[in-house]
N, CA, C and O atoms as CSV, one atom per row, in Angstrom:
chain,resi,resn,atom,element,x,y,z
A,1,UNK,N,N,11.980,-56.787,78.894
A,1,UNK,CA,C,12.265,-56.325,80.436
A,1,UNK,C,C,12.392,-57.426,81.324
A,1,UNK,O,O,11.514,-58.288,81.312
A,2,UNK,N,N,13.267,-57.509,82.016
A,2,UNK,CA,C,13.624,-58.673,82.858
A,2,UNK,C,C,12.591,-58.786,84.094
A,2,UNK,O,O,12.075,-57.781,84.584
A,3,UNK,N,N,12.342,-60.042,84.540
A,3,UNK,CA,C,11.414,-60.404,85.559
A,3,UNK,C,C,12.182,-60.815,86.663
A,3,UNK,O,O,13.274,-61.356,86.496
A,4,UNK,N,N,11.645,-60.578,87.920
A,4,UNK,CA,C,12.459,-61.162,88.921
A,4,UNK,C,C,12.256,-62.780,89.161
A,4,UNK,O,O,11.302,-63.234,88.529
A,5,UNK,N,N,12.823,-63.519,89.788
A,5,UNK,CA,C,12.693,-64.843,89.970
A,5,UNK,C,C,11.141,-65.073,90.527
A,5,UNK,O,O,10.340,-65.803,89.942
A,6,UNK,N,N,10.837,-64.341,91.744
A,6,UNK,CA,C,9.472,-64.289,92.210
A,6,UNK,C,C,8.411,-64.251,91.152
A,6,UNK,O,O,7.569,-65.144,91.245
A,7,UNK,N,N,8.290,-63.472,90.252
A,7,UNK,CA,C,7.299,-63.387,89.135
A,7,UNK,C,C,7.348,-64.494,88.289
A,7,UNK,O,O,6.291,-65.090,88.080
A,8,UNK,N,N,8.551,-64.946,87.676
A,8,UNK,CA,C,8.886,-65.937,87.141
A,8,UNK,C,C,8.161,-67.314,87.678
A,8,UNK,O,O,7.429,-68.031,86.996
A,9,UNK,N,N,8.520,-67.519,89.022
A,9,UNK,CA,C,7.981,-68.646,89.781
A,9,UNK,C,C,6.335,-68.459,89.819
A,9,UNK,O,O,5.597,-69.425,89.625
A,10,UNK,N,N,5.917,-67.370,90.039
A,10,UNK,CA,C,4.433,-67.045,90.010
A,10,UNK,C,C,3.624,-67.356,88.654
A,10,UNK,O,O,2.486,-67.824,88.618
A,11,UNK,N,N,4.276,-67.073,87.743
A,11,UNK,CA,C,3.747,-67.522,86.448
A,11,UNK,C,C,3.995,-68.628,85.947
A,11,UNK,O,O,3.264,-68.924,85.002
A,12,UNK,N,N,4.887,-69.476,86.278
A,12,UNK,CA,C,5.169,-70.749,86.020
A,12,UNK,C,C,4.369,-71.698,86.985
A,12,UNK,O,O,4.271,-72.862,86.598
A,13,UNK,N,N,3.910,-71.443,87.925
A,13,UNK,CA,C,2.868,-71.915,88.831
A,13,UNK,C,C,1.498,-71.846,88.774
A,13,UNK,O,O,0.732,-72.573,89.407
A,14,UNK,N,N,1.102,-70.713,87.790
A,14,UNK,CA,C,-0.144,-70.499,87.733
A,14,UNK,C,C,-1.060,-71.740,86.886
A,14,UNK,O,O,-2.276,-71.918,86.968
A,15,UNK,N,N,-0.211,-72.406,86.179
A,15,UNK,CA,C,-1.180,-73.346,85.197
A,15,UNK,C,C,-2.056,-73.128,84.406
A,15,UNK,O,O,-2.889,-73.967,84.063
A,16,UNK,N,N,-1.988,-71.804,83.944
A,16,UNK,CA,C,-2.714,-71.313,82.913
A,16,UNK,C,C,-4.083,-70.752,83.313
A,16,UNK,O,O,-4.971,-70.541,82.486
A,17,UNK,N,N,-4.220,-70.494,84.794
A,17,UNK,CA,C,-5.192,-69.985,85.290
A,17,UNK,C,C,-5.771,-68.326,84.874
A,17,UNK,O,O,-6.917,-67.878,84.882
A,18,UNK,N,N,-4.649,-67.769,84.575
A,18,UNK,CA,C,-4.801,-66.209,84.137
A,18,UNK,C,C,-5.311,-66.335,82.602
A,18,UNK,O,O,-6.168,-65.591,82.127
A,19,UNK,N,N,-4.652,-67.404,81.878
A,19,UNK,CA,C,-5.172,-67.624,80.220
A,19,UNK,C,C,-6.388,-67.755,80.252
A,19,UNK,O,O,-7.118,-67.019,79.588
A,20,UNK,N,N,-6.955,-68.938,81.207
A,20,UNK,CA,C,-8.343,-69.292,81.126
A,20,UNK,C,C,-9.305,-68.001,81.637
A,20,UNK,O,O,-10.443,-68.014,81.168
A,21,UNK,N,N,-9.042,-67.124,82.356
A,21,UNK,CA,C,-9.844,-65.903,82.934
A,21,UNK,C,C,-9.575,-65.079,81.697
A,21,UNK,O,O,-10.579,-64.410,81.450
A,22,UNK,N,N,-8.661,-64.881,80.873
A,22,UNK,CA,C,-8.810,-63.995,79.972
A,22,UNK,C,C,-9.393,-64.355,78.579
A,22,UNK,O,O,-9.577,-63.499,77.714
A,23,UNK,N,N,-9.638,-65.509,78.433
A,23,UNK,CA,C,-10.130,-66.226,77.169
A,23,UNK,C,C,-11.545,-66.406,77.394
A,23,UNK,O,O,-12.220,-66.460,76.367
A,24,UNK,N,N,-12.232,-66.525,78.637
A,24,UNK,CA,C,-13.724,-66.753,78.943
A,24,UNK,C,C,-14.466,-65.486,78.485
A,24,UNK,O,O,-14.143,-64.350,78.833
A,25,UNK,N,N,-15.405,-65.762,77.739
A,25,UNK,CA,C,-16.365,-64.738,77.344
A,25,UNK,C,C,-17.230,-64.231,78.607
A,25,UNK,O,O,-17.528,-65.023,79.501
A,26,UNK,N,N,-17.561,-63.083,78.639
A,26,UNK,CA,C,-18.634,-62.788,79.758
A,26,UNK,C,C,-19.974,-62.640,79.184
A,26,UNK,O,O,-20.268,-61.751,78.385
A,27,UNK,N,N,-20.787,-63.549,79.622
A,27,UNK,CA,C,-22.065,-63.795,79.038
A,27,UNK,C,C,-22.954,-63.542,80.148
A,27,UNK,O,O,-22.617,-64.044,81.220
A,28,UNK,N,N,-24.062,-62.841,80.112
A,28,UNK,CA,C,-24.877,-62.371,81.157
A,28,UNK,C,C,-26.510,-63.110,80.669
A,28,UNK,O,O,-27.117,-62.833,79.634
A,29,UNK,N,N,-26.895,-63.955,81.593
A,29,UNK,CA,C,-28.297,-64.397,81.339
A,29,UNK,C,C,-29.251,-63.970,82.065
A,29,UNK,O,O,-28.962,-63.147,82.934
A,30,UNK,N,N,-30.473,-64.351,81.934
A,30,UNK,CA,C,-31.674,-63.624,82.967
A,30,UNK,C,C,-32.033,-65.218,83.527
A,30,UNK,O,O,-33.106,-65.252,84.130
A,31,UNK,N,N,-31.552,-66.110,83.463
A,31,UNK,CA,C,-32.053,-67.337,84.328
A,31,UNK,C,C,-30.590,-67.711,85.022
A,31,UNK,O,O,-29.525,-67.685,84.406
A,32,UNK,N,N,-30.733,-68.038,86.322
A,32,UNK,CA,C,-29.630,-68.396,87.102
A,32,UNK,C,C,-28.783,-69.446,86.655
A,32,UNK,O,O,-27.626,-69.522,87.068
A,33,UNK,N,N,-29.316,-70.365,85.746
A,33,UNK,CA,C,-28.431,-71.601,85.601
A,33,UNK,C,C,-27.502,-71.260,84.373
A,33,UNK,O,O,-26.449,-71.886,84.253
A,34,UNK,N,N,-27.944,-70.037,83.217
A,34,UNK,CA,C,-27.227,-69.887,82.145
A,34,UNK,C,C,-25.767,-69.389,82.226
A,34,UNK,O,O,-24.969,-69.661,81.329
A,35,UNK,N,N,-25.438,-68.686,83.264
A,35,UNK,CA,C,-24.004,-68.331,83.313
A,35,UNK,C,C,-23.261,-69.661,83.636
A,35,UNK,O,O,-22.149,-69.876,83.154
A,36,UNK,N,N,-23.918,-70.599,84.500
A,36,UNK,CA,C,-23.025,-71.874,84.965
A,36,UNK,C,C,-22.816,-72.724,83.512
A,36,UNK,O,O,-21.719,-73.121,83.117
A,37,UNK,N,N,-24.032,-72.908,82.839
A,37,UNK,CA,C,-23.738,-73.837,81.690
A,37,UNK,C,C,-22.997,-72.982,80.458
A,37,UNK,O,O,-22.418,-73.582,79.552
A,38,UNK,N,N,-23.077,-71.353,80.517
A,38,UNK,CA,C,-22.369,-70.937,79.434
A,38,UNK,C,C,-20.613,-70.918,79.955
A,38,UNK,O,O,-19.754,-70.912,79.073
A,39,UNK,N,N,-20.301,-70.910,81.090
A,39,UNK,CA,C,-19.262,-70.886,81.613
A,39,UNK,C,C,-18.461,-72.392,81.420
A,39,UNK,O,O,-17.296,-72.531,81.048
A,40,UNK,N,N,-19.288,-73.317,81.729
A,40,UNK,CA,C,-18.791,-74.808,81.581
A,40,UNK,C,C,-18.550,-75.098,79.956
A,40,UNK,O,O,-17.682,-75.859,79.528
A,41,UNK,N,N,-19.334,-74.467,79.270
A,41,UNK,CA,C,-19.042,-74.538,77.795
A,41,UNK,C,C,-17.685,-73.938,77.492
A,41,UNK,O,O,-16.874,-74.697,76.962
A,42,UNK,N,N,-17.278,-72.575,77.769
A,42,UNK,CA,C,-16.425,-71.905,77.668
A,42,UNK,C,C,-14.980,-72.630,78.197
A,42,UNK,O,O,-13.914,-72.548,77.587
A,43,UNK,N,N,-15.164,-73.252,79.285
A,43,UNK,CA,C,-13.915,-73.792,80.059
A,43,UNK,C,C,-13.622,-75.106,79.274
A,43,UNK,O,O,-12.512,-75.632,79.192
A,44,UNK,N,N,-14.696,-75.530,78.747
A,44,UNK,CA,C,-14.519,-76.971,78.147
A,44,UNK,C,C,-13.854,-76.469,76.665
A,44,UNK,O,O,-13.022,-77.241,76.189
A,45,UNK,N,N,-14.098,-75.485,76.057
A,45,UNK,CA,C,-13.632,-75.024,74.647
A,45,UNK,C,C,-11.996,-74.572,75.064
A,45,UNK,O,O,-11.042,-74.954,74.386
A,46,UNK,N,N,-11.880,-73.899,76.008
A,46,UNK,CA,C,-10.438,-73.412,76.629
A,46,UNK,C,C,-9.528,-74.733,76.713
A,46,UNK,O,O,-8.416,-74.827,76.193
A,47,UNK,N,N,-10.112,-75.640,77.376
A,47,UNK,CA,C,-9.383,-76.783,77.749
A,47,UNK,C,C,-9.014,-77.701,76.466
A,47,UNK,O,O,-8.002,-78.401,76.443
A,48,UNK,N,N,-9.780,-77.637,75.591
A,48,UNK,CA,C,-9.796,-78.285,74.128
A,48,UNK,C,C,-8.933,-77.769,73.518
A,48,UNK,O,O,-8.194,-78.504,72.864
A,49,UNK,N,N,-8.702,-76.251,73.509
A,49,UNK,CA,C,-8.029,-75.645,72.579
A,49,UNK,C,C,-6.513,-75.970,73.109
A,49,UNK,O,O,-5.631,-76.314,72.323
A,50,UNK,N,N,-6.299,-75.832,74.478
A,50,UNK,CA,C,-4.944,-76.093,75.119
A,50,UNK,C,C,-4.279,-77.296,74.576
A,50,UNK,O,O,-3.112,-77.291,74.185
A,51,UNK,N,N,-5.307,-78.655,74.560
A,51,UNK,CA,C,-4.767,-79.716,74.002
A,51,UNK,C,C,-4.643,-79.879,72.673
A,51,UNK,O,O,-3.929,-80.776,72.226
A,52,UNK,N,N,-5.289,-79.077,71.919
A,52,UNK,CA,C,-5.095,-78.907,70.446
A,52,UNK,C,C,-3.587,-78.192,70.498
A,52,UNK,O,O,-2.696,-78.817,69.922
A,53,UNK,N,N,-3.341,-77.329,70.939
A,53,UNK,CA,C,-2.012,-76.602,71.185
A,53,UNK,C,C,-0.931,-77.573,71.234
A,53,UNK,O,O,-0.052,-77.586,70.372
A,54,UNK,N,N,-0.964,-78.476,72.319
A,54,UNK,CA,C,-0.042,-79.501,72.498
A,54,UNK,C,C,0.248,-80.409,71.532
A,54,UNK,O,O,1.383,-80.818,71.288
A,55,UNK,N,N,-1.046,-80.831,70.810
A,55,UNK,CA,C,-0.790,-81.871,69.987
A,55,UNK,C,C,-0.219,-81.353,68.584
A,55,UNK,O,O,0.685,-81.900,67.953
A,56,UNK,N,N,-0.850,-80.306,68.248
A,56,UNK,CA,C,-0.575,-79.993,66.701
A,56,UNK,C,C,0.740,-79.175,66.659
A,56,UNK,O,O,1.237,-78.552,67.597
A,57,UNK,N,N,1.192,-79.287,65.441
A,57,UNK,CA,C,2.897,-78.686,65.245
A,57,UNK,C,C,2.305,-77.041,65.031
A,57,UNK,O,O,2.850,-76.085,65.584
A,58,UNK,N,N,1.207,-76.925,64.213
A,58,UNK,CA,C,0.957,-75.393,63.925
A,58,UNK,C,C,-0.527,-75.362,64.413
A,58,UNK,O,O,-1.484,-75.691,63.711
A,59,UNK,N,N,-0.595,-74.946,65.643
A,59,UNK,CA,C,-1.990,-74.557,66.252
A,59,UNK,C,C,-2.548,-73.563,65.729
A,59,UNK,O,O,-1.977,-72.690,65.076
A,60,UNK,N,N,-4.122,-73.655,66.073
A,60,UNK,CA,C,-4.962,-72.482,65.529
A,60,UNK,C,C,-4.802,-71.511,66.768
A,60,UNK,O,O,-4.487,-71.817,67.918
A,61,UNK,N,N,-5.093,-70.279,66.253
A,61,UNK,CA,C,-5.507,-69.120,67.453
A,61,UNK,C,C,-6.543,-69.448,68.139
A,61,UNK,O,O,-7.311,-70.244,67.600
A,62,UNK,N,N,-6.844,-68.997,69.377
A,62,UNK,CA,C,-7.920,-69.441,70.325
A,62,UNK,C,C,-9.377,-68.907,69.429
A,62,UNK,O,O,-10.445,-69.517,69.471
A,63,UNK,N,N,-9.165,-67.810,68.738
A,63,UNK,CA,C,-10.465,-67.292,67.894
A,63,UNK,C,C,-10.697,-68.207,67.076
A,63,UNK,O,O,-11.746,-68.839,67.200
A,64,UNK,N,N,-9.733,-68.537,65.970
A,64,UNK,CA,C,-9.961,-69.765,65.040
A,64,UNK,C,C,-10.405,-70.925,65.516
A,64,UNK,O,O,-11.259,-71.480,64.824
A,65,UNK,N,N,-10.044,-71.496,66.579
A,65,UNK,CA,C,-10.320,-72.617,67.284
A,65,UNK,C,C,-12.085,-72.442,67.441
A,65,UNK,O,O,-12.960,-73.175,66.980
A,66,UNK,N,N,-12.195,-71.394,68.131
A,66,UNK,CA,C,-13.633,-71.273,68.357
A,66,UNK,C,C,-14.760,-71.357,67.182
A,66,UNK,O,O,-15.779,-72.034,67.052
A,67,UNK,N,N,-14.182,-70.460,66.461
A,67,UNK,CA,C,-14.752,-70.520,65.001
A,67,UNK,C,C,-14.925,-72.020,64.448
A,67,UNK,O,O,-16.073,-72.352,64.157
A,68,UNK,N,N,-13.988,-72.867,64.293
A,68,UNK,CA,C,-14.159,-74.030,63.890
A,68,UNK,C,C,-14.957,-75.053,64.466
A,68,UNK,O,O,-15.532,-75.965,63.872
A,69,UNK,N,N,-14.927,-74.732,66.083
A,69,UNK,CA,C,-15.832,-75.650,66.666
A,69,UNK,C,C,-17.334,-75.161,66.419
A,69,UNK,O,O,-18.242,-75.955,66.173
A,70,UNK,N,N,-17.504,-73.811,66.508
A,70,UNK,CA,C,-18.713,-73.363,66.018
A,70,UNK,C,C,-19.355,-73.775,64.879
A,70,UNK,O,O,-20.487,-74.257,64.898
A,71,UNK,N,N,-18.498,-73.563,63.581
A,71,UNK,CA,C,-18.993,-73.981,62.351
A,71,UNK,C,C,-19.144,-75.646,62.472
A,71,UNK,O,O,-20.143,-76.061,61.884
A,72,UNK,N,N,-18.486,-76.482,63.004
A,72,UNK,CA,C,-18.575,-77.942,63.204
A,72,UNK,C,C,-20.134,-78.222,63.861
A,72,UNK,O,O,-20.932,-78.980,63.310
A,73,UNK,N,N,-20.449,-77.447,65.197
A,73,UNK,CA,C,-21.492,-77.499,65.733
A,73,UNK,C,C,-22.762,-77.189,64.772
A,73,UNK,O,O,-23.664,-78.019,64.655
A,74,UNK,N,N,-22.777,-76.090,64.169
A,74,UNK,CA,C,-23.670,-75.469,63.389
A,74,UNK,C,C,-24.204,-76.589,62.221
A,74,UNK,O,O,-25.354,-76.943,61.960
A,75,UNK,N,N,-22.905,-77.004,61.623
A,75,UNK,CA,C,-23.128,-77.929,60.593
A,75,UNK,C,C,-23.786,-79.370,60.958
A,75,UNK,O,O,-24.245,-80.176,60.149
A,76,UNK,N,N,-23.736,-79.474,62.081
A,76,UNK,CA,C,-24.115,-80.881,62.530
A,76,UNK,C,C,-25.711,-80.706,62.949
A,76,UNK,O,O,-26.458,-81.684,62.950
A,77,UNK,N,N,-26.093,-79.605,63.245
A,77,UNK,CA,C,-27.401,-79.291,63.559
A,77,UNK,C,C,-28.145,-78.884,62.292
A,77,UNK,O,O,-29.371,-78.797,62.354
A,78,UNK,N,N,-27.586,-78.657,61.282
A,78,UNK,CA,C,-28.324,-77.869,60.214
A,78,UNK,C,C,-29.236,-79.117,59.537
A,78,UNK,O,O,-29.999,-78.885,58.600
């Protein structure tokens, strides 16, 4: 389906905002600071995945990247 020039300009100027919003998990916590902490971790993970995709020739999917980060963090704390 062809996109109008206006839609193409909008998408190219978004800078990944829609991607970030779609990849962030929705986590609810009972403490007021938990959503802030969880969101900061999620934003950092999405940013790191974006850098990974630009650097690697065969980048991992976002899910696989999150799994790798989680496994690394778990192995460091074991």
